[in-house]
C-alpha positions as CSV (number, residue, x, y, z in Angstrom):
1,M,-34.5,93.6,47.5
2,N,-33.8,95.5,50.7
3,Q,-30.7,97.7,50.8
4,S,-29.1,98.5,54.1
5,T,-29.1,102.1,55.1
6,P,-25.7,103.4,56.2
7,Q,-25.5,104.2,59.9
8,L,-24.4,107.7,60.6
9,P,-22.4,108.4,63.8
10,A,-24.3,109.8,66.6
11,S,-22.3,113.0,66.6
12,L,-20.0,114.4,63.9
13,P,-17.0,116.6,64.7
14,T,-17.7,120.2,64.1
15,P,-15.8,121.3,61.1
16,Q,-13.0,123.8,61.8
17,V,-13.3,126.9,59.7
18,W,-10.1,128.8,59.1
19,H,-10.2,132.4,60.0
20,P,-7.4,135.0,60.0
21,L,-8.1,135.8,63.6
22,N,-8.3,132.2,64.7
23,V,-5.5,131.6,67.3
24,S,-4.5,128.2,68.7
25,T,-5.0,127.6,72.4
26,P,-2.1,126.8,74.8
27,Q,-3.4,123.2,75.0
28,Q,-2.9,122.8,71.2
29,A,0.7,124.0,71.3
30,P,3.4,121.3,71.0
31,I,5.3,122.8,74.0
32,S,3.5,124.0,77.0
33,P,4.2,127.4,78.6
34,A,5.6,125.7,81.6
35,E,8.1,123.8,79.6
36,L,9.0,126.9,77.5
37,S,9.9,128.8,80.7
38,T,12.6,126.3,81.5
39,M,14.3,126.6,78.1
40,S,17.0,129.0,77.3
41,R,16.3,131.5,74.5
42,G,18.7,133.1,72.1
43,P,22.2,131.7,71.0
44,I,23.1,128.4,72.5
45,P,26.6,128.6,74.1
46,W,27.8,125.1,73.4
47,L,27.2,125.4,69.7
48,D,30.0,128.0,69.5
49,G,32.6,125.6,71.1
50,L,35.2,126.5,73.7
51,S,36.8,129.9,73.9
52,P,40.4,129.8,72.8
53,E,43.0,130.2,75.5
54,P,46.7,131.2,74.9
55,R,49.2,128.3,75.2
56,P,51.4,128.6,78.3
57,S,54.8,129.9,77.5
58,L,57.2,127.3,78.7
59,P,61.0,127.6,78.4
60,G,61.1,124.2,76.7
61,Y,58.9,125.5,73.8
62,D,61.3,128.3,73.0
63,S,63.2,127.8,69.8
64,G,66.4,129.4,71.1
65,V,66.4,127.2,74.3
66,L,65.8,124.1,72.2
67,C,68.8,125.1,70.0
68,L,70.9,125.2,73.2
69,L,69.7,121.8,74.2
70,I,70.4,120.3,70.7
71,G,73.8,121.9,70.7
72,M,74.5,120.3,74.2
73,F,73.5,116.8,73.0
74,L,75.6,117.2,69.8
75,V,78.7,118.0,71.9
76,L,78.0,115.0,74.0
77,A,77.5,112.8,70.9
78,V,80.8,113.9,69.4
79,N,82.8,112.8,72.4
80,F,80.6,109.8,73.3
81,R,83.2,107.1,72.3
82,H,85.8,108.7,74.7
83,Y,83.6,108.7,77.8
84,S,84.7,105.2,78.9
85,T,88.3,106.4,79.2
86,F,87.1,109.4,81.2
87,F,85.0,107.4,83.6
88,N,87.8,104.9,84.3
89,S,89.8,107.6,86.1
90,F,86.7,109.6,87.4
91,L,86.5,108.1,90.9
92,A,90.3,108.2,91.4
93,D,90.3,111.9,90.4
94,L,87.4,112.5,92.8
95,F,88.6,110.8,95.9
96,S,92.2,109.5,95.6
97,T,95.2,111.4,97.1
98,R,97.9,108.9,96.1
99,R,100.8,110.8,94.5
100,R,101.6,109.2,91.1
101,E,103.6,111.7,89.2
102,K,103.9,109.6,86.0
103,N,100.2,109.6,85.6
104,F,100.0,113.4,85.2
105,S,102.6,113.9,82.5
106,V,100.3,113.4,79.4
107,R,96.8,114.7,78.8
108,T,95.2,113.4,75.5
109,F,93.0,115.5,73.2
110,S,90.1,113.1,73.8
111,E,90.2,113.7,77.6
112,T,90.2,117.4,77.1
113,G,87.3,117.2,74.7
114,V,85.2,115.1,77.1
115,L,86.0,117.5,80.0
116,A,85.0,120.5,77.9
117,S,81.7,118.8,76.9
118,V,80.8,118.0,80.5
119,I,81.6,121.5,81.6
120,L,79.3,122.9,78.9
121,V,76.5,120.6,80.1
122,L,77.2,121.8,83.6
123,C,77.0,125.5,82.7
124,L,73.8,125.1,80.7
125,S,72.2,123.1,83.4
126,Q,73.1,125.7,86.0
127,G,71.7,128.4,83.8
128,I,68.4,126.6,83.3
129,I,68.0,125.9,87.0
130,I,68.8,129.5,88.1
131,N,66.5,130.8,85.4
132,S,63.6,128.8,86.9
133,L,64.0,130.9,90.1
134,L,63.7,134.3,88.4
135,P,60.3,136.0,87.6
136,D,59.0,136.4,84.1
137,L,60.5,139.3,82.3
138,P,58.8,141.4,79.5
139,P,59.4,140.2,76.0
140,V,62.4,141.5,74.1
141,P,62.2,142.4,70.4
142,Y,63.5,139.6,68.0
143,F,64.6,137.4,70.9
144,S,62.7,135.6,73.7
145,H,63.6,136.6,77.2
146,E,64.0,132.9,78.1
147,F,66.7,132.4,75.5
148,L,68.6,135.6,76.4
149,L,68.4,134.9,80.2
150,I,69.4,131.3,80.0
151,G,72.2,132.1,77.6
152,L,73.4,134.9,79.9
153,L,73.3,132.7,83.0
154,T,75.1,129.9,81.1
155,L,77.8,132.4,80.2
156,V,78.1,133.6,83.8
157,S,78.4,130.0,84.9
158,L,81.2,129.3,82.3
159,L,83.1,132.5,83.4
160,Y,82.8,131.4,87.1
161,Y,84.2,128.0,86.3
162,C,87.1,129.6,84.3
163,W,87.8,132.0,87.2
164,Q,87.8,129.1,89.7
165,L,90.1,127.1,87.5
166,A,92.5,130.0,87.2
167,A,92.4,130.7,90.9
168,Y,93.1,127.0,91.9
169,L,96.0,126.9,89.4
170,T,97.5,130.0,90.9
171,V,97.1,128.8,94.5
172,G,98.5,125.4,93.6
173,A,101.5,126.8,91.8
174,V,102.3,129.1,94.7
175,F,101.6,127.0,97.8
176,T,102.2,123.4,96.9
177,D,104.2,121.1,94.6
178,R,103.4,120.3,91.0
179,V,102.0,116.8,91.7
180,S,99.7,117.9,94.5
181,A,98.5,120.9,92.4
182,R,97.6,118.5,89.5
183,M,95.7,116.2,91.8
184,W,93.8,119.2,93.2
185,I,92.8,120.4,89.7
186,K,91.8,116.9,88.7
187,G,89.7,116.7,91.8
188,F,88.0,120.0,91.0
189,N,87.2,118.9,87.4
190,A,85.9,115.6,88.7
191,S,83.7,117.3,91.2
192,Q,82.3,119.5,88.5
193,S,81.6,116.5,86.3
194,L,79.8,114.8,89.2
195,L,77.7,118.0,89.6
196,A,76.8,118.0,85.9
197,M,75.7,114.4,86.0
198,L,73.5,115.1,89.1
199,I,71.7,118.2,87.7
200,V,71.3,117.7,84.0
201,I,68.1,115.6,84.2
202,P,66.4,117.9,86.7
203,A,67.4,120.9,84.5
204,I,65.7,119.3,81.4
205,L,62.6,118.4,83.4
206,V,62.1,122.0,84.7
207,L,62.1,123.3,81.2
208,F,58.9,121.6,80.4
209,N,57.3,121.6,83.9
210,P,58.1,124.9,85.6
211,S,55.8,123.9,88.5
212,I,58.6,121.7,89.9
213,S,61.1,124.5,90.0
214,T,61.2,124.6,93.8
215,G,62.1,120.9,94.1
216,V,64.6,121.2,91.2
217,V,66.3,124.2,92.9
218,I,66.6,122.3,96.1
219,A,68.0,119.2,94.4
220,G,70.5,121.4,92.5
221,G,71.6,123.1,95.8
222,V,72.1,119.8,97.5
223,S,74.0,118.4,94.5
224,Y,76.2,121.5,94.5
225,L,77.0,121.1,98.2
226,I,77.8,117.4,97.8
227,A,80.2,118.1,94.9
228,R,81.8,121.0,96.8
229,V,82.2,119.1,100.0
230,I,83.9,116.2,98.2
231,F,86.3,118.6,96.5
232,I,87.1,120.5,99.8
233,C,87.7,117.3,101.6
234,K,90.2,116.2,99.0
235,G,92.0,119.5,99.2
236,F,92.1,119.2,103.0
237,R,93.6,115.7,102.7
238,L,96.2,116.9,100.2
239,F,97.4,120.1,102.0
240,Y,96.8,119.6,105.7
241,D,100.1,119.0,107.6
242,N,100.0,121.0,110.8
243,S,98.1,123.9,112.5
244,A,99.8,126.5,110.3
245,S,98.4,124.8,107.2
246,L,95.0,124.8,108.8
247,V,95.1,128.6,109.0
248,Y,95.9,128.8,105.3
249,F,93.1,126.3,104.5
250,I,90.6,128.5,106.4
251,L,91.8,131.5,104.4
252,Y,91.4,129.5,101.2
253,L,87.8,128.6,102.1
254,C,86.9,132.2,102.8
255,S,88.6,133.7,99.7
256,L,87.8,131.1,97.0
257,E,84.8,129.2,98.2
258,I,82.5,131.6,100.2
259,V,83.1,135.2,99.1
260,P,82.9,134.5,95.3
261,L,79.7,132.5,95.7
262,V,78.1,135.3,97.7
263,L,79.1,137.9,95.1
264,L,77.8,135.7,92.3
265,Y,74.5,135.3,94.1
266,R,74.2,139.1,94.4
267,L,74.9,139.5,90.7
268,V,72.2,137.0,89.7
269,A,69.7,138.6,92.0
270,L,70.3,141.9,90.2
271,L,69.4,140.5,86.8
272,P,65.6,140.8,87.0
273,S,65.8,144.5,87.9
274,A,68.4,145.2,85.2
């Protein structure tokens, strides 16, 4: 019985004998030298993540400034139920020059509380807006410069309001009758309330977005001019009788409206260098 002879391949591969000096050729490498030249060697940057950057120091992140804001909202909340009574007479106090003596005889505690809360909102808003104009100051131990500066500017605004109120009371008592003086003071407080309502929202916005400080300052300046012109026009309608009263009115504008504002501006300008 014939058995088939296995067929051997024509050529067998040459056995590879391992030798310590046997080195692979570039063609046998899994990565060619050309590909290796395009690869980065050493530590891979993206494996380390992003480099940490300090968080920008915004006035709205400051704990002291936030406490001032919370205090402002608490004062508003305490007097919230009395604001309807306040706004019922707001427009009349702002524009009317009708002399009604019986309406000025009684001032309730709620009206005084509402007015005080609105004035505090005004002073804090003015302090925040003026602070946005000033350059960054070096840190102060135990306190942030934002809190100290905004608190100081708020106090300056409150003192300026008290000085204005005392000056208008003195002028009204000396140069006019009691009813006209009361109407003038009510017009002043109404104009300050109007200014507070116009600038409180921009002041809160600039705390968390200092890049809009220029627009906020312009809006605050325009709002101040609007409130001041309304108050001056009411005073002119109350006190103008003849040419002699016009002279007194011009003196009043220079002594109580222009000069104190210029002096206050110079004082605020000196704060960064103090």
